[in-house]
C-alpha positions in Angstrom: 0.0 0.0 0.1 1.4 3.2 -0.8 1.3 6.7 1.1 -1.5 8.0 -1.0 -3.8 5.1 -0.6 -3.4 5.0 3.4 -4.2 8.7 3.3 -7.2 7.9 1.7 -8.6 5.1 3.1 -7.5 6.4 6.8 -9.0 9.9 5.8 -12.4 8.5 6.4 -11.9 7.0 10.0 -12.8 8.5 13.2 -10.1 7.3 15.2 -6.4 7.8 15.0 -3.9 5.8 12.6 -0.1 6.2 12.8 2.5 4.5 10.9 5.8 4.7 12.6 9.1 3.2 12.3 10.9 0.7 14.7 12.8 3.9 16.4 9.3 6.0 16.9 9.3 8.2 13.4 5.8 9.3 12.7 6.0 8.3 8.9 2.4 8.8 8.3 -1.2 9.7 10.1 -4.6 10.5 9.5 -6.5 13.4 9.9 -8.5 11.9 13.4 -4.7 11.5 14.6 -3.9 15.4 14.4 -7.6 16.2 16.2 -6.5 14.0 18.9 -3.5 14.8 19.8 -1.9 17.9 17.9 1.6 17.2 18.2 1.5 13.9 16.4 2.3 15.2 13.0 4.4 13.1 10.3 8.2 13.3 11.0 8.0 13.9 14.6 9.9 11.9 17.1 7.5 9.5 19.5 10.3 9.2 21.8 10.4 12.8 22.4 7.1 13.4 22.6 6.3 10.3 25.4 6.7 10.2 29.0 8.4 7.0 29.4 10.8 6.7 26.2 12.2 3.3 27.3 8.9 1.8 27.6 7.9 3.3 24.3 11.0 1.3 22.6 10.0 -2.2 24.4 6.5 -1.8 22.9 7.7 -0.9 19.3 9.9 -4.2 19.7 6.6 -6.2 21.1 4.8 -4.6 17.9 7.4 -5.0 15.5 7.5 -8.6 15.8 3.9 -9.6 16.1 1.6 -10.4 13.1 -1.6 -9.4 15.1 -2.7 -6.2 17.1 -1.3 -6.2 20.5 -2.6 -3.6 23.4 -0.5 -0.8 24.8 -0.8 2.6 26.4 1.5 5.7 25.9 1.5 9.0 27.2 2.4 11.7 24.8 2.4 15.6 25.5 0.4 18.3 23.3 1.2 21.1 22.0 -0.1 22.6 24.9 2.8 20.3 26.9 -0.4 18.9 28.8 0.0 14.9 29.0 -2.5 13.2 26.7 -2.6 9.3 27.6 -3.7 7.1 24.3 -4.8 3.6 23.9 -2.6 1.7 21.3 -3.3 -1.8 19.5 -0.3 -2.2 17.5 1.3 -4.7 14.8 3.7 -4.8 12.4 2.6 -3.1 9.2 3.3 -5.9 6.3 1.4 -3.5 3.8 3.5 -0.6 4.2 6.1 -0.2 1.1 8.5 1.8 2.6 12.4 1.7 2.5 12.2 0.4 6.6 9.8 -1.7 8.7 7.1 0.0 10.1 4.4 -0.3 13.0 0.9 0.7 12.5 -0.8 2.1 15.6 -4.9 2.4 16.2 -4.8 5.0 19.0 -7.8 6.0 21.2 -7.8 8.8 24.3 -7.8 7.4 27.5 -9.2 8.9 31.1 -7.9 7.8 34.4 -10.8 5.1 35.2 -10.7 3.3 31.5 -10.9 -0.3 31.9 -8.4 -0.9 29.4 -5.9 0.8 31.5 -6.1 -0.9 34.1 -6.1 -4.4 32.4 -2.7 -3.0 30.4 -1.3 -2.1 33.6 -2.1 -5.9 35.1 -0.7 -7.5 32.1 2.5 -4.9 32.2 2.6 -6.5 36.4 2.3 -10.2 35.0 5.2 -9.5 32.5 7.3 -8.0 35.3 6.1 -10.9 38.2 6.8 -13.3 35.6 10.5 -11.7 34.5 11.1 -11.9 38.5 10.0 -14.9 39.0 12.2 -16.5 36.3 15.2 -14.7 37.6 14.7 -16.0 41.1 14.3 -19.5 39.4 17.8 -18.9 37.3 19.4 -17.7 40.6 18.4 -20.6 42.5 19.4 -22.9 40.0 22.7 -21.3 39.4 22.9 -21.7 43.5 21.9 -25.3 43.8 24.7 -25.7 41.0 27.3 -24.2 43.3 26.2 -25.8 45.9 26.4 -28.9 44.5 30.3 -28.0 43.4 31.2 -27.3 46.5 29.7 -30.4 48.2 31.4 -32.7 45.6 34.7 -30.9 46.2 34.2 -31.3 49.9 33.5 -34.8 49.7 36.4 -35.3 47.7 38.8 -33.3 50.0 37.2 -35.6 52.9 38.2 -38.4 51.2 41.9 -37.1 50.7 42.1 -36.2 54.3 40.8 -39.6 55.5 43.4 -41.2 53.2 46.3 -39.2 54.3 45.3 -39.5 58.4 45.1 -43.2 57.5 48.7 -43.4 56.1 51.3 -44.5 58.5 54.3 -44.6 55.5 55.8 -42.6 52.7 54.0 -45.7 50.4 50.8 -45.1 51.9 50.9 -41.3 51.9 52.4 -41.8 48.0 49.1 -43.8 47.3 46.3 -42.0 48.7 47.7 -38.9 46.9 47.9 -40.6 44.0 44.4 -41.8 44.1 42.6 -39.0 45.5 44.6 -35.7 45.2 43.4 -35.5 41.0 39.9 -35.5 41.9 40.2 -33.1 44.4 42.4 -30.6 42.5 40.2 -31.7 39.1 43.4 -32.8 37.6 44.5 -35.5 35.3 47.1 -36.8 37.0 49.3 -36.0 40.0 52.9 -37.2 41.2 55.0 -36.9 44.1 58.9 -35.7 43.7 60.2 -36.4 47.4 64.1 -35.3 48.8 64.1 -38.5 50.4 67.2 -38.4 52.2 65.3 -35.2 54.3 62.6 -37.3 54.9 64.2 -40.5 56.2 67.7 -40.0 57.0 70.3 -42.6 56.6 70.7 -44.6 59.7 74.0 -46.2 58.3 75.7 -48.0 55.0 73.5 -50.7 55.6 69.9 -49.3 55.1 68.1 -50.0 52.0 66.5 -46.7 50.6 62.8 -46.5 49.9 62.4 -47.8 46.1 60.1 -45.2 44.4 57.1 -46.2 42.5 54.6 -45.4 39.9 53.1 -42.5 42.4 56.5 -40.7 43.4 60.1 -40.2 42.4 63.2 -39.3 44.4 64.8 -36.3 43.8 68.1 -37.6 45.7 68.8 -40.1 43.1 69.9 -39.7 39.3 66.6 -39.3 37.4 66.1 -42.5 35.1 65.0 -42.7 31.5 61.2 -42.8 33.0 59.7 -43.7 36.0 57.9 -47.3 35.5 54.2 -46.5 34.9 54.6 -42.5 35.7 53.0 -40.0 33.5 54.7 -39.4 30.2 54.6 -35.6 31.2 56.2 -36.3 34.4 59.1 -39.2 33.2 62.6 -38.2 32.7 63.3 -38.8 28.9 66.5 -39.5 27.6 67.3 -37.7 24.5 66.9 -40.5 21.9 63.3 -40.9 23.6 62.5 -37.5 23.3 59.8 -37.7 20.3 58.2 -40.7 22.0 57.0 -38.6 24.9 53.5 -36.2 24.1 54.2 -32.5 24.3 52.4 -31.1 27.3 51.9 -27.3 27.4 54.1 -25.7 30.2 51.0 -24.0 31.8 49.3 -27.4 31.7 51.3 -28.7 34.7 51.7 -26.9 37.9 54.6 -27.4 40.4 54.1 -26.9 44.1 56.5 -26.9 46.6 55.9 -29.0 49.9 57.0 -27.1 52.9 57.0 -28.5 56.7 58.8 -26.8 59.3 60.6 -24.4 56.6 62.1 -27.4 55.2 61.2 -28.4 51.3 60.3 -32.1 51.1 59.9 -31.9 47.6 56.9 -30.9 45.0 53.8 -31.7 43.9 53.5 -32.1 40.3 50.0 -31.7 38.6 48.7 -31.7 35.0 45.9 -30.5 33.9 43.6 -30.4 31.2 44.4 -27.9 28.6 42.1 -24.7 28.9 41.8 -25.5 32.5 41.7 -22.6 34.9 43.1 -24.0 38.3 42.4 -22.4 41.9 45.9 -21.5 43.3 44.7 -20.9 46.3 43.2 -24.1 46.7 46.4 -25.9 45.3 48.7 -24.3 48.0 46.2 -25.6 50.7 46.1 -29.3 49.7 49.6 -28.7 48.9 50.2 -27.7 52.5 48.2 -30.7 53.6 50.3 -33.4 51.9 53.4 -32.1 53.0 52.0 -32.3 56.3 51.4 -36.1 55.3 54.5 -36.8 54.1 56.6 -35.1 57.1 54.6 -37.4 59.3 55.2 -40.3 57.1 58.8 -39.5 56.9 59.1 -39.3 60.8 57.2 -42.6 61.2 59.6 -44.3 58.7 62.6 -42.8 60.5 61.5 -43.8 63.8 60.2 -47.4 62.5 63.9 -48.0 61.2 65.5 -46.5 64.4 63.3 -49.1 66.9 64.1 -51.7 64.3 67.9 -51.1 64.2 67.8 -50.6 67.9 66.0 -54.0 68.3 68.5 -55.6 66.3 71.1 -54.4 68.4 69.8 -56.0 71.5 69.5 -59.5 69.7 72.3 -61.8 70.5 74.8 -63.2 67.8 74.0 -67.0 68.4 76.8 -69.6 68.8 77.6 -71.9 66.3 76.4 -75.6 67.3 78.3 -78.4 65.0 75.5 -80.9 65.6 72.5 -78.4 64.6 71.6 -76.6 61.9 70.2 -73.0 63.4 68.8 -70.0 61.8 66.9 -67.0 63.5 65.2 -64.1 62.1 63.4 -60.7 63.7 61.2 -58.4 61.6 59.5 -55.1 63.1 55.5 -55.0 63.0 54.3 -52.7 60.1 52.3 -50.3 62.7 55.0 -49.9 65.3 57.4 -47.5 65.9 58.6 -48.1 69.5 61.2 -50.8 70.3 59.8 -54.1 71.1 60.6 -56.9 73.6 61.3 -60.0 71.6 64.3 -62.2 72.4 66.0 -65.5 71.5 69.0 -67.0 72.2 71.1 -70.1 72.0 72.9 -71.4 75.4 75.9 -74.3 74.9 75.5 -76.1 78.1 77.9 -78.9 77.3 79.1 -80.5 74.5 76.1 -82.6 74.2 73.5 -80.1 75.5 72.4 -77.0 74.2 69.6 -74.7 75.3 67.0 -72.7 73.5 65.0 -69.9 74.4 62.6 -67.5 72.8 60.3 -65.4 74.5 58.2 -61.5 74.7 58.2 -59.0 77.5 54.7 -57.4 77.2 54.4 -54.0 75.5 56.9 -51.7 73.6 59.1 -49.0 74.5 62.1 -48.3 76.3 61.3 -50.2 79.8 60.3 -53.4 77.6 63.4 -53.3 75.4 65.4 -52.9 79.1 63.7 -55.6 80.8 64.3 -57.9 77.6 67.9 -57.2 77.9 68.2 -58.1 81.6 66.2 -61.1 80.8 68.5 -62.2 78.4 71.9 -61.7 80.5 70.1 -63.4 83.5 68.8 -66.4 81.6 72.3 -67.2 80.2 73.4 -67.1 84.0 70.6 -69.5 84.8 71.3 -71.7 82.1 74.8 -72.2 83.1 73.4 -73.8 86.4 70.3 -75.2 85.5 69.9 -75.6 81.7 69.1 -79.0 81.5 66.0 -78.6 83.3 63.5 -76.2 81.7 61.0 -75.8 84.2 63.6 -75.0 86.7 64.9 -72.1 84.8 61.8 -71.2 83.9 61.1 -70.8 87.4 63.9 -68.7 88.6 63.9 -66.5 86.0 60.1 -66.1 87.1 61.6 -64.8 90.5 63.9 -62.2 89.1 61.1 -60.8 87.1 59.0 -60.8 90.3 61.6 -58.8 92.0 63.6 -56.7 90.2 61.1 -55.7 87.6 57.4 -55.5 88.8 54.7 -54.7 87.0 56.1 -56.3 83.7 55.0 -59.5 82.3 56.5 -62.1 79.8 56.2 -64.9 78.2 59.0 -67.7 77.4 59.5 -71.0 76.2 62.7 -72.6 76.7 64.3 -75.9 75.6 67.0 -78.2 76.3 68.2 -80.8 73.5 71.1 -83.9 74.4 72.3 -85.0 71.3 73.4 -88.2 72.4 69.5 -89.3 73.2 67.3 -87.0 70.8 65.5 -85.9 73.7 64.1 -82.4 73.9 63.0 -81.2 77.4 61.0 -77.9 76.9 58.5 -75.9 79.6 56.5 -72.8 78.7 55.3 -69.9 80.6 52.2 -68.6 79.1 54.2 -68.8 75.1 52.7 -70.4 72.0 53.6 -73.7 71.7 56.7 -74.9 69.6 56.1 -76.5 66.3 57.8 -79.7 65.0 58.1 -80.0 61.5 59.1 -83.9 60.4 61.2 -84.1 57.4 58.1 -85.7 55.5 56.3 -82.4 56.1 54.0 -83.3 58.7 54.0 -80.9 61.5 52.5 -80.4 64.9 52.3 -78.5 67.8 54.1 -79.5 71.3 51.1 -78.6 73.5 52.3 -79.9 76.4 54.4 -77.9 79.6 52.2 -74.8 80.0 52.3 -72.5 82.8 51.6 -68.9 83.5 53.7 -65.9 82.2 56.7 -65.1 84.0 56.0 -61.7 86.6 52.7 -61.8 87.7 52.5 -65.1 89.6 55.1 -65.4 92.1 54.6 -68.7 92.9 53.9 -70.2 90.1 54.9 -73.7 88.9 56.8 -74.7 85.6 56.2 -78.0 84.5 58.5 -79.6 81.8 57.7 -82.3 78.9 60.0 -84.0 76.8 59.9 -85.7 73.2 62.1 -87.8 71.3 63.1 -85.7 68.1 63.1 -87.5 64.5 66.1 -87.2 62.6 65.9 -84.1 60.4 62.9 -82.7 62.0 63.0 -78.9 62.6 61.8 -76.9 65.5 60.2 -73.8 65.0 60.2 -71.3 68.2 58.6 -68.0 67.6 56.5 -65.2 69.2 52.9 -64.1 69.2 53.7 -61.5 66.5 53.9 -64.3 64.2 50.3 -65.8 64.5 48.3 -62.8 66.1 46.0 -60.5 63.8 43.8 -57.6 65.3 40.0 -59.2 65.2 41.3 -62.8 64.2 41.4 -65.6 67.3 44.9 -67.6 67.9 43.4 -70.8 66.3 43.5 -69.1 62.8 46.7 -67.5 63.1 48.1 -71.2 64.9 46.4 -73.2 61.8 47.9 -70.5 59.1 51.4 -71.0 60.7 50.7 -74.7 60.6 50.0 -74.6 56.7 53.0 -72.6 55.9 55.3 -74.8 57.8 54.3 -77.8 56.0 55.1 -75.9 52.4 58.7 -75.9 54.4 59.6 -79.7 53.5 62.9 -80.0 51.7 64.1 -76.2 52.5 67.3 -75.2 53.9 66.6 -74.1 57.5 67.5 -70.5 57.1 64.9 -70.3 53.9 62.5 -72.0 56.0 62.8 -69.2 58.5 62.9 -66.8 56.2 59.6 -67.8 54.5 58.0 -68.4 57.9 59.0 -65.1 59.2 58.0 -62.7 56.6 54.7 -64.6 55.1 54.1 -62.8 51.7 50.6 -61.2 51.0 50.0 -61.1 54.9 49.6 -57.7 57.3 51.8 -58.3 60.1 51.0 -55.7 62.4 53.3 -56.8 65.2 57.0 -57.5 65.7 57.9 -61.0 65.7 60.9 -63.1 66.4 61.5 -66.9 65.0 64.3 -69.6 66.1 64.3 -72.6 64.0 66.5 -75.5 64.9 67.0 -78.7 62.4 68.2 -81.9 63.9 70.4 -83.8 61.4 71.3 -87.6 62.2 73.9 -87.8 64.8 77.3 -88.2 62.9 
């Protein structure tokens, strides 16, 4: 429709009709429009005439996007400056042939009580309320998302904290970091670089260093070509292998120094996915927590080794007995750092008779270790006098302990072997029964001659029992650490040891001792001592 046709059609209408652009410039208006509001003329800008230009722009946008008339209200100023309220029905003028899109408005003057005004106000209020509710819903959804993320991060942090708290040694700490830290830090992988000599000072040239694994590397050693199982980004590739290692952007790796008490223990190496923005404060906080766990584990490892060294220094060097094959061993518990009271000894009574003893002072600590040293010294003196009578030996030792070490308790087993008769006499003071393994693998416990432990009962009597030892049989004397497990009955431990003993048939006595002492794939929380004696045929 042309402008001339618009004027011809709308000139006869009694109500105002206006065509305006999207910006509000009046492109055409009929004569009724000028009679209603004389300021609404062709070329005038509605935005300059209305009281609410922003509201006008919003309504023009609605009308421009509508194919059917939508209601609205505008207030314009007449030429005399007085406001005139107009009811509008607007829609896009699809018939308009002008160079720009236009809106057609049908106007009518309103008074304050017009029902349409109230309806328009309600519609506008409904729009505002809907927008407000939508904004509140979006805010709630965002808060819920953040709360869920925070809760998930807190749960991951709790798992890491719990794993570090439950870790006793460096191996456990490194395993906990390897498993839990990547989730806490939103990283692809995490590796520990440690100065082992700062964590676990060497006690001597015989100390074996900790062996690095896939979860950590030792900064105090010359770097290997690659740490087996370690992420490629953290390996130390040789020059010829450089092409085999995938390149990782430098900004995708963070190294956080692990500081504890002013000492740098190593680095926490974190690898992120590309374009990840890590939280630096969170990284530092996690690094501090891991540093404390590493420091604590290093102290535990050092004290554990120190206790083992002290314990071994208190154990005697056994004499060589030509007609017997003897092997002994001691191993600290995996959960102990205090020195224990386990002991064993061999006493040469005469050219035909030997005394065998093993025992354990209850508890762990310096007092128990001191008592153990005293007991072994006194026992050697007693064995010279009464060594062929096991019951008498334990009775005299019980009297000594009750007199000079009141409050302490010890278990012990003493046996005397006579090579001429192959008779073994033994007595027990609350100690687990010795185990006799015959050459064909048949094994049984020597259950007899049990009496109360040493110390608590001063008047206790210690009976003795005797057996004839078969040729090439092996006697296994042990402390309770070899059979005790937390939450498990002694019968289960005794049965497990019996099964292990049967598998030693045909082994050298030293190999049999090592197998029984270590028990691969078994958690051994307490320290344990072992004395194994084989009785070959007399030449």
